[in-house]
C-alpha positions in Angstrom: -8.0 38.9 2.2 -4.9 40.4 0.8 -1.5 41.5 3.1 -1.0 45.2 3.2 3.0 46.1 4.0 1.1 48.6 6.5 -1.6 49.4 8.8 -4.2 51.8 8.7 -4.0 52.0 12.8 -0.7 53.1 14.3 0.9 49.9 16.2 3.9 49.3 17.8 5.0 45.7 19.7 7.3 44.4 22.0 8.2 41.3 24.3 10.9 41.2 27.0 11.9 37.4 28.9 12.1 39.7 32.0 14.4 39.6 34.8 13.6 36.0 36.0 15.7 34.3 33.8 13.3 31.9 32.4 12.5 31.0 28.5 10.5 33.4 26.7 7.2 31.7 26.1 5.3 34.5 24.8 4.5 35.0 21.6 2.9 37.5 19.3 1.5 38.9 15.5 0.1 41.7 14.3 -1.1 41.8 10.5 -2.7 44.3 8.1 -5.0 43.4 5.3 -7.8 44.6 3.0 -10.5 42.7 2.6 -10.4 41.5 -1.3 -9.7 43.2 -4.7 -13.1 44.5 -4.9 -13.5 46.0 -1.3 -10.3 47.8 -0.1 -11.4 47.8 3.9 -8.5 48.3 5.3 -7.7 45.4 8.3 -5.9 45.1 11.3 -5.3 41.8 13.3 -3.1 41.5 16.6 -2.8 38.3 18.9 -1.0 37.7 22.0 -0.7 34.1 23.5 1.2 33.1 27.0 2.3 29.5 26.8 2.7 27.6 29.9 4.8 24.2 29.7 8.4 22.6 30.6 11.3 22.0 27.6 9.9 25.0 26.0 6.8 23.4 25.4 4.7 26.9 26.6 7.2 28.7 23.5 5.9 26.0 21.0 2.3 26.5 22.0 1.8 30.0 22.0 3.4 29.9 18.6 0.9 27.4 17.7 -2.1 29.2 18.8 -0.5 32.7 17.1 0.2 31.2 14.0 -3.2 29.0 13.7 -5.6 32.0 14.4 -3.9 34.4 12.0 -3.8 31.8 8.9 -7.8 31.2 10.0 -8.7 34.5 9.7 -6.3 35.6 6.9 -8.0 33.2 4.8 -11.7 34.7 5.7 -13.8 37.3 4.2 -14.3 38.5 6.9 -18.1 38.8 6.6 -18.7 37.2 10.0 -16.2 37.9 12.8 -17.0 35.8 15.3 -17.7 32.8 13.7 -14.2 33.2 12.1 -12.8 34.1 15.6 -14.1 31.1 16.8 -13.0 28.5 14.2 -10.0 30.0 14.6 -9.6 29.8 18.3 -11.2 25.9 18.0 -8.5 24.9 15.0 -5.8 26.2 17.4 -7.2 24.6 20.3 -6.4 21.4 18.2 -3.5 21.9 17.1 -1.8 22.3 20.1 -3.1 19.3 21.6 -2.2 17.5 18.4 1.2 18.1 19.0 1.2 18.1 22.6 -0.1 14.3 22.4 2.8 13.6 19.4 5.7 14.4 21.8 6.2 13.1 25.3 7.9 15.9 26.3 4.9 18.4 24.8 2.6 16.6 27.0 0.3 18.8 29.0 1.1 22.5 26.9 -1.3 25.1 26.8 -1.4 28.5 26.3 -3.2 31.6 26.7 -4.4 33.9 24.0 -6.4 37.4 23.2 -7.0 38.2 19.4 -8.1 42.1 18.7 -9.7 42.1 15.1 -10.3 45.4 13.9 -12.3 45.8 10.4 -11.9 49.5 8.9 -13.2 51.3 12.3 -14.9 48.3 13.5 -13.3 46.2 17.0 -14.0 42.7 17.3 -12.3 40.7 20.1 -11.6 36.9 21.8 -9.8 35.7 24.5 -8.6 32.7 26.5 -7.0 32.6 29.8 -5.8 35.9 31.6 -3.8 37.8 28.5 -5.8 41.1 28.3 -7.3 43.8 25.8 -7.6 46.9 27.2 -9.6 50.1 25.6 -7.8 53.5 26.7 -10.3 56.5 25.8 -9.7 59.9 27.1 -9.3 59.8 30.5 -10.5 56.2 30.9 -8.9 52.8 30.8 -11.2 49.6 30.1 -10.6 45.9 30.6 -12.7 45.1 27.9 -11.7 41.4 28.5 -12.7 38.9 31.2 -9.4 37.2 33.1 -10.0 33.1 32.9 -8.7 32.2 36.3 -9.8 31.2 39.7 -9.0 34.3 41.7 -11.7 36.1 38.9 -14.3 33.7 39.9 -13.9 34.2 43.5 -14.1 38.1 43.0 -17.3 37.4 40.7 -18.5 34.8 43.9 -17.9 37.9 46.0 -15.2 35.5 48.1 -12.3 37.8 47.4 -11.8 41.8 46.6 -9.9 42.8 43.6 -6.8 43.8 45.9 -6.9 40.5 47.6 -6.9 39.0 44.1 -3.4 39.8 43.1 -1.5 38.5 45.9 -3.9 35.1 46.9 -2.0 31.9 45.7 -4.2 30.7 43.3 -3.6 33.9 41.2 -2.4 32.2 38.0 -4.4 29.1 37.9 -5.7 29.7 34.7 -9.6 28.2 34.1 -9.5 28.5 30.3 -6.9 27.6 28.1 -6.1 26.5 24.4 -4.5 23.1 24.0 -7.3 21.0 26.1 -8.9 17.6 24.8 -12.0 19.4 25.3 -11.7 22.8 23.3 -12.0 25.9 25.3 -14.7 28.3 24.3 -13.5 31.2 23.2 -15.1 34.5 25.0 -16.7 37.3 22.9 -17.6 39.4 26.1 -16.6 43.2 25.1 -17.9 44.9 28.8 -17.7 48.6 28.0 -19.1 49.1 31.8 -19.0 47.2 35.1 -23.1 47.1 35.5 -23.3 45.3 31.5 -24.5 41.7 31.9 -23.0 39.2 29.6 -25.5 39.5 27.0 -24.6 43.3 26.7 -21.1 42.5 26.4 -21.4 39.8 23.8 -23.6 42.5 21.7 -21.0 45.1 22.4 -18.9 43.3 19.9 -18.4 45.4 16.1 -18.2 48.6 18.1 -16.7 51.9 16.3 -13.3 53.4 17.3 -12.6 56.9 18.0 -9.5 58.9 16.8 -7.8 59.0 19.6 -8.3 55.6 21.1 -5.9 53.5 22.2 -5.8 49.5 22.0 -3.6 47.1 24.3 -3.3 43.5 24.7 -0.7 42.0 27.2 0.4 39.2 29.2 0.1 39.0 33.0 3.8 39.4 33.3 2.5 43.4 32.8 -0.8 43.5 34.4 0.9 41.3 38.0 3.4 44.4 38.1 1.7 47.7 36.9 -2.0 48.8 37.7 -4.6 49.6 35.2 -4.3 53.1 36.2 -0.8 53.6 35.6 -0.9 52.0 32.3 -3.3 54.4 31.4 -1.3 57.3 32.4 1.7 55.9 30.5 -0.2 55.2 27.5 -1.7 59.0 27.6 2.1 60.7 28.5 4.0 59.1 25.9 4.1 58.5 22.2 2.9 54.6 21.1 6.7 53.4 21.3 7.8 55.4 24.1 5.0 53.8 26.2 5.3 50.3 25.6 9.0 50.7 26.6 8.0 52.4 29.7 5.6 49.9 31.0 8.2 46.9 30.0 11.0 49.0 32.0 8.4 49.5 35.1 7.3 45.9 35.0 11.4 44.8 35.1 12.2 47.6 37.8 9.6 45.7 40.0 11.0 42.1 39.9 10.2 41.5 35.8 9.4 37.8 37.6 7.2 36.7 34.1 7.7 37.6 30.7 6.4 40.9 29.4 4.6 41.4 25.8 2.6 44.2 25.1 0.8 45.2 21.7 0.1 49.0 21.4 -2.8 50.2 18.8 -3.5 54.1 18.6 -6.4 55.1 16.9 -5.2 58.3 14.3 -7.1 61.4 14.1 -7.0 61.0 10.1 -8.2 57.3 10.1 -8.7 55.9 7.0 -12.0 53.7 7.8 -14.5 53.9 4.5 -13.5 53.8 0.7 -15.3 53.0 -2.5 -14.8 49.1 -3.3 -13.3 48.5 -6.5 -16.8 47.0 -7.4 -18.8 49.8 -6.8 -16.6 52.0 -9.1 -17.1 49.6 -12.1 -21.1 50.0 -11.3 -20.4 53.9 -11.5 -18.3 53.9 -14.8 -20.8 51.4 -16.5 -23.8 53.3 -15.6 -21.6 56.8 -16.4 -20.9 55.0 -20.4 -24.6 53.5 -20.5 -25.9 57.7 -19.9 -23.3 58.6 -23.0 -24.5 55.7 -25.1 -28.2 56.7 -24.8 -27.6 60.7 -25.2 -26.1 59.6 -28.5 -28.6 57.6 -30.0 -31.3 60.3 -28.6 -29.6 62.9 -30.6 -29.2 61.0 -33.4 -32.9 59.8 -33.8 -33.9 63.9 -33.2 -31.4 64.8 -36.0 -33.1 62.4 -38.2 -36.8 63.0 -37.6 -36.5 66.6 -37.3 -33.7 68.4 -39.7 -32.5 65.7 -42.3 -35.3 66.6 -44.7 -34.4 70.4 -44.4 -30.6 70.0 -45.0 -30.5 66.7 -47.3 -28.7 67.7 -51.0 -30.3 66.4 -54.5 -33.8 67.4 -53.1 -36.1 67.4 -57.0 -38.8 69.1 -57.1 -42.0 67.6 -59.3 -44.9 68.9 -59.5 -48.5 67.1 -59.3 -52.2 68.1 -59.5 -54.4 67.6 -56.8 -58.5 68.1 -57.3 -59.1 72.1 -56.0 -55.2 72.3 -55.0 -51.7 72.5 -56.7 -48.8 71.8 -54.5 -45.2 70.7 -54.9 -44.4 67.0 -53.9 -40.9 66.9 -52.3 -39.1 63.2 -53.4 -36.2 63.0 -52.3 -33.3 61.5 -55.4 -30.7 59.9 -53.0 -31.2 58.2 -49.6 -29.1 58.7 -47.2 -26.6 56.4 -46.2 -27.9 54.0 -42.6 -26.1 55.7 -39.6 -24.1 53.1 -37.3 -22.3 54.1 -34.2 -20.1 50.9 -32.6 -19.1 51.9 -29.2 -16.3 50.1 -27.6 -17.0 49.0 -23.9 -13.6 48.7 -21.8 -13.2 45.2 -20.7 -12.2 46.3 -16.8 -12.5 49.8 -15.6 -9.2 51.2 -13.7 -9.1 51.2 -10.2 -10.3 54.2 -8.3 -8.7 56.2 -6.1 -9.8 56.2 -2.9 -13.2 58.0 -2.3 -14.6 59.2 0.7 -18.0 58.2 1.8 -20.5 60.5 3.6 -19.3 61.7 6.8 -16.2 60.0 6.9 -12.9 61.2 7.5 -10.4 59.7 5.5 -7.2 60.9 4.0 -3.5 59.3 3.8 -3.4 56.1 5.7 -1.0 56.2 8.3 2.2 54.2 8.0 2.3 51.7 11.2 5.2 49.8 13.1 4.1 46.4 11.4 5.1 43.1 12.6 4.3 40.5 10.0 2.9 37.2 12.4 4.5 35.1 13.5 7.4 36.4 14.4 7.7 38.0 17.9 10.9 40.6 18.6 12.5 40.7 22.0 13.5 44.5 22.7 16.7 44.7 24.7 
């Protein structure tokens, strides 16, 4: 894929170490691409990782996760998103585990990871751990990822209620993470309602985003202290940047005991989701040139067939005698030169301007706040 300087979706991201005085072990990345020179479909990749481990090893693990996942996706052709995401998470796991066994101070380090990959207007996600991805549409907030924690399993088994789980001592016991000897399976379930089966949730991959939709990726430093409903209300009441700052302030005002990292994404009303690829534009141009040449050739042929004898100069009438009928014979005294037409085709057609396909609502791309991976920026 080809890197771009701005995204086709509006984006703002920030991280804060919190009020507990701990090292910030969160990392995030936001990057924009187009698929190729011949396919101008815009791409947005957003990744968040919350590291675990002493001696800043958690920061190393989360940084490796963000960098590796970003690189694997960037080197793909976006043709099989789920296969690519699976490979990216496996390679990140291997990179973290290999690093951990090579340094005694980093043994056992691990990280959560949540990735949202938007291809045009289609959303693909993958996650391990308890970093979350939310979809906010109109008046509804949906946690599309599933926490891989002990308490989540207890909720699903009916042992705990959601309210009990929030304050349970095992609330942060993660059951799936990157950095283990046995690679963790990335979770591809995208739940849009509670009644869906796991199979139906996976089938939601590639869903169309709608104008006005918000995506929010965050570490548990936010969700431990701010409810889903509060997140929804804040995202609806502020600009994207203002909402992210307000959510960080809200978590810190309630104790801020952990690192807080948030990526906010908004789908603009004039979303560019479809363009005419250069390969198709070249085909259209070549077809047009062929038709022009064909019309010229047909015109010349018709001219020679029906009009050349009537207008050719230097024609001499020589009388001849036939039995019972005397007719003049027309013999040309000069033969016109053969018409030769040369058509020079361009070696490469010029790149077209983006053209909207039928049914799409396209216009100028929206300039986005852009954070190239793997940089994470602290907010004051």
